[in-house]
C-alpha positions as CSV (number, residue, x, y, z in Angstrom):
1,M,-71.3,-53.3,17.7
2,P,-73.4,-53.8,20.9
3,P,-75.7,-50.9,21.9
4,R,-74.4,-48.3,24.3
5,P,-75.8,-48.4,27.8
6,R,-78.6,-46.1,28.5
7,R,-77.4,-42.9,30.2
8,Q,-78.6,-42.1,33.7
9,K,-81.5,-39.7,34.1
10,R,-80.2,-36.3,34.8
11,S,-83.3,-34.1,34.7
12,L,-86.7,-33.9,36.4
13,L,-88.3,-37.3,36.7
14,N,-91.6,-36.3,35.0
15,T,-94.2,-39.0,35.3
16,G,-96.0,-41.1,37.9
17,G,-96.6,-40.8,41.7
18,E,-99.5,-39.9,44.0
19,S,-101.3,-36.7,43.4
20,T,-102.3,-33.9,45.8
21,R,-105.7,-32.5,44.8
22,W,-107.0,-29.0,45.6
23,G,-110.1,-27.0,44.7
24,D,-113.3,-28.4,43.4
25,P,-113.2,-32.2,44.3
26,E,-114.7,-33.5,41.0
27,T,-112.6,-31.3,38.8
28,A,-109.4,-32.0,40.8
29,A,-110.1,-35.7,40.5
30,K,-110.2,-35.4,36.7
31,L,-106.9,-33.4,36.7
32,A,-105.3,-36.1,38.9
33,E,-106.5,-38.8,36.5
34,C,-104.7,-36.9,33.7
35,L,-101.5,-37.2,35.8
36,Q,-101.8,-40.8,36.8
37,V,-99.7,-42.2,33.9
38,D,-97.5,-45.3,33.8
39,P,-93.9,-44.1,33.3
40,E,-92.9,-47.6,32.3
41,V,-95.3,-47.9,29.4
42,R,-93.6,-47.6,26.0
43,L,-94.7,-44.3,24.3
44,P,-97.2,-45.2,21.5
45,F,-97.4,-44.1,17.9
46,T,-95.0,-41.3,17.0
47,H,-94.7,-40.0,20.5
48,G,-91.4,-41.7,21.2
49,F,-89.5,-41.2,18.0
50,H,-87.9,-37.8,18.9
51,T,-86.7,-36.9,22.4
52,Y,-87.5,-33.5,23.8
53,P,-86.8,-31.9,27.2
54,A,-89.8,-31.8,29.6
55,R,-92.4,-33.0,27.2
56,M,-95.9,-33.7,28.4
57,H,-96.8,-37.4,28.7
58,P,-99.2,-38.4,25.9
59,Q,-101.7,-40.0,28.3
60,T,-102.0,-36.6,30.1
61,A,-102.7,-34.9,26.8
62,E,-105.1,-37.6,25.6
63,R,-107.1,-37.6,28.9
64,A,-107.2,-33.8,29.2
65,I,-108.8,-33.4,25.8
66,A,-111.3,-36.3,26.5
67,L,-112.2,-35.1,30.0
68,F,-112.3,-31.3,29.5
69,G,-112.6,-30.6,25.8
70,G,-116.1,-31.6,25.0
71,K,-117.0,-33.6,22.0
72,S,-115.9,-31.2,19.3
73,G,-114.1,-27.9,18.7
74,A,-110.5,-26.8,18.1
75,V,-107.6,-27.4,20.5
76,L,-104.9,-24.8,21.3
77,D,-101.4,-25.2,22.6
78,P,-99.5,-21.9,22.8
79,F,-96.2,-23.7,23.7
80,V,-96.4,-26.7,21.3
81,G,-92.9,-28.0,21.8
82,S,-92.5,-31.3,20.1
83,G,-96.3,-31.7,19.5
84,T,-97.6,-34.1,22.2
85,V,-100.9,-32.2,22.4
86,A,-101.0,-31.8,18.6
87,L,-100.8,-35.5,18.1
88,E,-103.5,-36.3,20.6
89,A,-105.7,-33.7,19.1
90,L,-105.1,-35.3,15.7
91,R,-106.0,-38.7,17.2
92,A,-109.2,-37.2,18.5
93,G,-110.1,-35.9,15.1
94,R,-110.0,-32.3,16.4
95,P,-108.6,-29.2,14.6
96,F,-105.4,-28.0,16.3
97,T,-103.3,-24.8,16.4
98,G,-99.9,-24.8,18.0
99,V,-97.5,-21.9,18.6
100,D,-93.8,-22.0,19.3
101,I,-90.8,-19.8,18.9
102,G,-88.6,-22.6,17.6
103,A,-88.6,-23.9,14.0
104,V,-86.9,-27.1,15.2
105,A,-89.8,-27.8,17.6
106,L,-92.4,-27.1,14.9
107,E,-90.8,-29.4,12.4
108,I,-90.7,-32.2,15.0
109,A,-94.4,-31.6,15.8
110,W,-95.3,-31.5,12.1
111,A,-93.5,-34.8,11.5
112,R,-95.1,-36.5,14.4
113,T,-98.6,-35.7,13.1
114,R,-98.2,-37.2,9.7
115,V,-100.8,-39.8,8.8
116,F,-99.6,-41.7,5.7
117,R,-102.1,-43.4,3.4
118,N,-101.8,-46.7,1.4
119,N,-98.8,-47.8,3.4
120,E,-96.7,-44.9,2.1
121,E,-94.9,-44.7,5.5
122,R,-92.8,-47.6,4.2
123,L,-91.0,-45.0,2.1
124,V,-89.4,-43.6,5.2
125,D,-87.7,-46.9,5.9
126,R,-86.9,-47.5,2.3
127,E,-85.5,-44.1,1.6
128,G,-83.5,-44.1,4.9
129,F,-82.0,-47.4,4.0
130,E,-81.0,-46.2,0.5
131,I,-79.5,-43.0,1.9
132,A,-77.4,-45.0,4.4
133,K,-76.3,-47.4,1.7
134,R,-75.2,-44.6,-0.6
135,A,-73.5,-42.7,2.2
136,A,-71.4,-45.8,3.2
137,K,-69.9,-45.8,-0.3
138,W,-68.5,-42.3,0.0
139,N,-64.9,-41.5,0.8
140,L,-65.2,-38.9,3.6
141,R,-61.8,-37.6,2.7
142,D,-63.5,-36.1,-0.4
143,M,-66.2,-34.6,1.8
144,P,-65.5,-31.0,2.8
145,M,-66.5,-29.7,6.2
146,P,-70.0,-28.0,5.8
147,D,-70.3,-24.3,6.1
148,W,-72.1,-24.7,9.5
149,G,-69.5,-27.2,10.8
150,S,-67.3,-24.6,12.5
151,E,-70.3,-23.8,14.8
152,V,-70.6,-27.3,16.2
153,E,-67.4,-29.1,15.4
154,S,-66.2,-29.3,19.0
155,W,-69.2,-31.4,19.8
156,F,-68.5,-34.3,17.4
157,S,-65.6,-36.4,16.1
158,P,-64.6,-35.0,12.8
159,H,-65.6,-38.1,10.9
160,T,-69.0,-38.2,12.6
161,L,-69.7,-34.5,11.7
162,R,-68.9,-35.2,8.1
163,E,-71.2,-38.3,8.1
164,I,-74.0,-36.2,9.5
165,A,-73.4,-33.5,6.8
166,L,-73.4,-36.2,4.1
167,V,-76.6,-37.7,5.2
168,L,-78.2,-34.2,5.3
169,D,-77.0,-33.6,1.8
170,L,-78.5,-36.8,0.6
171,I,-81.8,-36.1,2.4
172,D,-82.0,-32.7,0.6
173,Q,-81.9,-34.6,-2.7
174,V,-85.1,-36.5,-1.9
175,K,-87.8,-35.1,-4.3
176,R,-90.9,-35.6,-2.2
177,D,-91.3,-32.7,0.2
178,D,-93.1,-34.4,3.1
179,L,-90.7,-37.4,3.0
180,R,-87.7,-35.0,2.9
181,R,-88.9,-33.2,5.9
182,V,-89.6,-36.3,7.9
183,L,-86.2,-37.7,7.1
184,R,-84.6,-34.5,8.4
185,V,-86.4,-34.9,11.7
186,V,-85.3,-38.5,11.9
187,L,-81.7,-37.3,11.5
188,S,-82.4,-34.7,14.2
189,S,-83.6,-37.5,16.5
190,V,-80.1,-39.2,16.5
191,V,-77.8,-36.2,16.4
192,I,-77.5,-35.6,20.1
193,R,-76.7,-39.3,20.6
194,L,-73.9,-39.0,18.1
195,S,-72.5,-35.9,19.8
196,K,-70.5,-35.4,23.0
197,Q,-73.6,-33.8,24.7
198,A,-74.7,-35.6,27.8
199,S,-78.3,-35.8,26.9
200,D,-81.2,-33.7,25.5
201,S,-81.7,-32.2,28.9
202,V,-78.1,-31.7,30.0
203,T,-76.2,-29.5,27.6
204,V,-72.6,-30.3,28.8
205,V,-70.0,-32.7,27.5
206,D,-70.6,-36.3,28.7
207,R,-67.8,-37.2,30.9
208,E,-68.1,-40.8,29.7
209,W,-68.1,-39.9,26.0
210,K,-66.3,-42.1,23.6
211,P,-66.0,-41.5,19.8
212,W,-68.4,-43.4,17.6
213,P,-66.8,-45.7,15.0
214,P,-66.9,-44.8,11.3
215,R,-70.3,-45.3,9.6
216,A,-72.2,-45.4,12.9
217,T,-74.2,-42.4,11.8
218,Y,-75.5,-44.3,8.8
219,R,-76.5,-47.3,10.9
220,L,-78.3,-45.2,13.5
221,F,-80.1,-43.2,10.9
222,S,-81.3,-46.2,9.0
223,E,-82.4,-48.0,12.2
224,K,-84.3,-44.9,13.3
225,C,-86.0,-44.7,9.9
226,K,-87.3,-48.2,10.2
227,E,-88.5,-47.6,13.8
228,T,-90.2,-44.4,12.7
229,A,-91.9,-46.1,9.7
230,I,-93.4,-48.6,12.2
231,S,-94.6,-45.7,14.4
232,F,-96.3,-44.0,11.4
233,A,-98.0,-47.3,10.5
234,N,-99.3,-47.8,14.0
235,L,-100.7,-44.3,14.0
236,A,-102.4,-44.7,10.7
237,K,-103.8,-48.1,11.7
238,D,-105.1,-46.7,15.0
239,M,-107.0,-43.8,13.3
240,R,-108.3,-46.1,10.6
241,E,-109.6,-48.7,13.0
242,R,-111.4,-46.0,15.1
243,G,-112.8,-44.3,12.0
244,V,-111.1,-41.0,12.9
245,K,-110.5,-38.7,9.9
246,P,-107.3,-36.7,10.5
247,V,-107.5,-32.9,10.5
248,E,-104.3,-31.2,9.4
249,P,-102.9,-29.3,12.3
250,E,-101.7,-25.7,12.1
251,F,-98.3,-24.7,13.4
252,W,-97.3,-21.1,13.9
253,L,-93.8,-19.8,14.4
254,Q,-94.8,-17.0,16.8
255,D,-94.2,-15.7,20.3
256,A,-97.0,-16.7,22.7
257,R,-97.0,-13.2,24.2
258,T,-97.7,-11.4,20.9
259,V,-99.4,-14.0,18.7
260,Q,-102.7,-12.8,17.2
261,L,-105.0,-15.7,17.7
262,P,-108.7,-15.6,16.6
263,K,-110.9,-14.6,19.5
264,G,-113.2,-17.3,20.9
265,A,-112.1,-19.9,18.4
266,F,-110.9,-22.8,20.6
267,A,-112.9,-25.2,22.7
268,I,-109.9,-26.1,25.0
269,G,-106.3,-25.1,25.6
270,V,-103.8,-27.6,26.8
271,S,-100.1,-26.6,27.2
272,S,-96.9,-27.1,29.2
273,P,-95.4,-23.6,29.4
274,P,-91.7,-23.1,30.2
275,Y,-90.9,-23.9,33.8
276,P,-89.3,-20.9,35.6
277,G,-85.5,-21.1,35.4
278,T,-85.4,-24.8,34.5
279,Y,-84.4,-25.2,30.9
280,D,-82.5,-23.4,28.1
281,Y,-84.3,-24.7,25.0
282,V,-82.1,-22.6,22.7
283,F,-79.1,-24.5,24.1
284,H,-80.9,-27.8,24.0
285,H,-81.3,-27.6,20.3
286,F,-78.1,-25.9,19.4
287,L,-76.7,-28.9,17.6
288,R,-80.0,-29.3,15.6
289,Y,-80.3,-25.8,14.1
290,P,-78.0,-26.5,11.2
291,L,-80.1,-29.5,10.1
292,F,-83.1,-27.2,9.6
293,G,-81.3,-24.0,8.5
294,E,-82.7,-22.2,11.5
295,D,-81.1,-19.0,12.9
296,P,-81.6,-19.4,16.7
297,G,-81.6,-15.7,17.1
298,F,-85.4,-15.5,17.2
299,A,-85.8,-18.2,19.7
300,R,-83.0,-16.8,21.9
301,Q,-84.6,-13.4,21.9
302,H,-88.1,-14.6,22.7
303,E,-87.5,-17.5,25.0
304,I,-89.5,-17.2,28.3
305,G,-88.1,-18.2,31.7
306,A,-84.8,-19.4,30.4
307,R,-82.4,-20.8,33.0
308,R,-79.6,-18.5,31.8
309,D,-81.8,-15.5,32.6
310,F,-82.6,-16.7,36.1
311,K,-78.9,-17.3,36.8
312,K,-78.2,-13.6,36.1
313,G,-80.6,-12.7,38.9
314,G,-82.1,-9.2,38.7
315,D,-85.7,-9.0,37.7
316,A,-85.8,-12.4,36.0
317,L,-88.6,-13.8,38.1
318,Q,-90.8,-10.7,37.7
319,K,-90.2,-10.7,34.0
320,Y,-91.2,-14.3,33.8
321,A,-94.4,-13.6,35.7
322,T,-95.2,-10.6,33.4
323,D,-94.5,-12.7,30.3
324,M,-96.6,-15.6,31.4
325,T,-99.5,-13.2,32.3
326,Q,-99.5,-12.0,28.8
327,C,-99.3,-15.6,27.4
328,V,-102.2,-16.8,29.6
329,K,-104.3,-13.7,28.6
330,N,-103.8,-14.4,24.9
331,A,-104.7,-18.0,25.4
332,L,-107.9,-17.2,27.4
333,D,-108.9,-14.6,24.8
334,A,-108.7,-17.2,22.1
335,L,-110.9,-19.7,24.0
336,V,-114.7,-19.9,23.9
337,P,-115.9,-18.0,27.0
338,G,-115.7,-20.4,30.0
339,A,-113.6,-22.9,28.1
340,P,-110.8,-24.6,30.0
341,L,-107.1,-23.7,29.8
342,L,-105.1,-26.6,31.3
343,L,-101.5,-25.8,32.2
344,L,-98.9,-28.4,33.1
345,I,-96.1,-26.5,34.9
346,G,-93.4,-27.4,37.4
347,D,-91.7,-25.5,40.2
348,G,-88.6,-23.6,39.4
349,R,-85.6,-22.0,41.2
350,F,-84.4,-18.4,41.4
351,G,-81.0,-18.2,43.1
352,M,-81.4,-20.1,46.4
353,R,-85.2,-19.7,46.4
354,D,-87.7,-22.2,45.1
355,V,-90.5,-20.8,42.8
356,P,-93.8,-22.5,43.6
357,A,-95.4,-22.6,40.1
358,A,-99.0,-23.1,41.4
359,D,-98.8,-19.9,43.4
360,L,-97.4,-18.1,40.4
361,V,-100.3,-19.3,38.2
362,R,-102.8,-18.2,41.0
363,D,-101.3,-14.7,40.9
364,I,-101.6,-14.6,37.2
365,A,-105.3,-15.6,37.3
366,R,-106.1,-13.0,39.8
367,K,-104.5,-10.2,37.7
368,L,-106.6,-11.4,34.7
369,G,-109.8,-11.8,36.6
370,A,-109.8,-15.5,35.8
371,R,-110.6,-18.4,38.1
372,I,-108.7,-21.5,39.0
373,P,-111.4,-24.1,40.0
374,A,-109.0,-26.8,40.8
375,G,-105.5,-28.3,40.4
376,A,-103.6,-31.5,41.0
377,S,-99.9,-31.8,42.0
378,Q,-97.3,-34.5,42.0
379,Q,-93.8,-34.6,43.6
380,R,-90.9,-34.9,41.2
381,T,-87.3,-36.0,41.9
382,E,-84.8,-33.5,40.6
383,W,-81.5,-34.8,39.4
384,S,-78.3,-32.9,38.9
385,F,-75.6,-34.7,37.0
386,G,-76.7,-38.0,38.4
387,A,-76.8,-36.8,42.0
388,R,-80.0,-36.6,43.9
389,A,-80.7,-32.9,44.7
390,G,-84.2,-32.7,46.1
391,K,-87.9,-32.5,45.4
392,K,-90.0,-30.2,43.3
393,A,-93.7,-30.5,42.3
394,E,-95.4,-30.5,38.9
395,H,-98.9,-29.1,38.7
396,F,-101.8,-29.6,36.3
397,I,-104.0,-26.5,36.7
398,L,-107.3,-25.5,35.3
399,V,-107.7,-21.8,34.4
400,T,-111.0,-20.4,33.1
401,R,-112.6,-17.0,32.5
402,G,-116.1,-15.9,31.6
């Protein structure tokens, strides 16, 4: 069967373009350099194997650590998401700690930072192929609907949902723990494509959706396993050729507002916090929770700046500012005095009002007695269901204290 056409972009176009610089010229030039990425370049290593809304471009993370992080010391990301900063810290041979409220996000980040030895990444391809082959022999009429199926069944064809459940059951039978976890993330990487959901960034039914044919789940899963094994091989080769010894990253399932980080322990913080009123990460991963056995209640309760909250109006913007102030304070407290906290954040919207994110970060810095030496901004095109809606800006801002 020929591949389906690529869906039209429906979210914020998040890379490329000229930068507007402000503040200290030398620092601003470095920040602008971090943003000057090529959106057409294929994502390297394991950066591209799992989609994720609003993820930081890996070149931005790589350059930020190299230009602002010194030659050694630990890296912090209090909003780790799918682990872009984690992977670039790993490639730099730096200790890393990442915090997130979502177990799905942390599993993706963990999987992307695996460095297999002795060509063991081939097991991902081999095991994925065997699981797909075994699954294809099953008669799905003998396969009961999984316990979690009723929560998501409206988003899949019945046979596709049973195929996903069968692959998940076979993954759970894999004896090696790290391999089992990686395979689960691989399945997570194709589940949105198999569903009726428009995209990772657009949590509505695709108006052009057509049912997948029987056994398509097994083919997509096996192909993704092969692609992922190649990504792992490229990552291991890159680190081996550069003589970089991987340092196992730490991932904490915590709220960035209340997490107890060690004081003065990190040489640099690099993060992309939630943009005000832009995304609902809980909804974005709704179809993935069953794969990881995650109860989304914790993430729903602790999500910051969710679009659903901004739609309600009220004090959503003030609450976002208060929450982000506490998050920035915790991150600054965890850094070596004077060390940089680099924030990639985009403008939001509150009702009919735009929310300039750079102004918001400036207000937060003032409240905390921190400084913003410089920043760089790029214009972004906002898309709404394929229709051009207007322009926003995305900002890379340096915050420091001490």
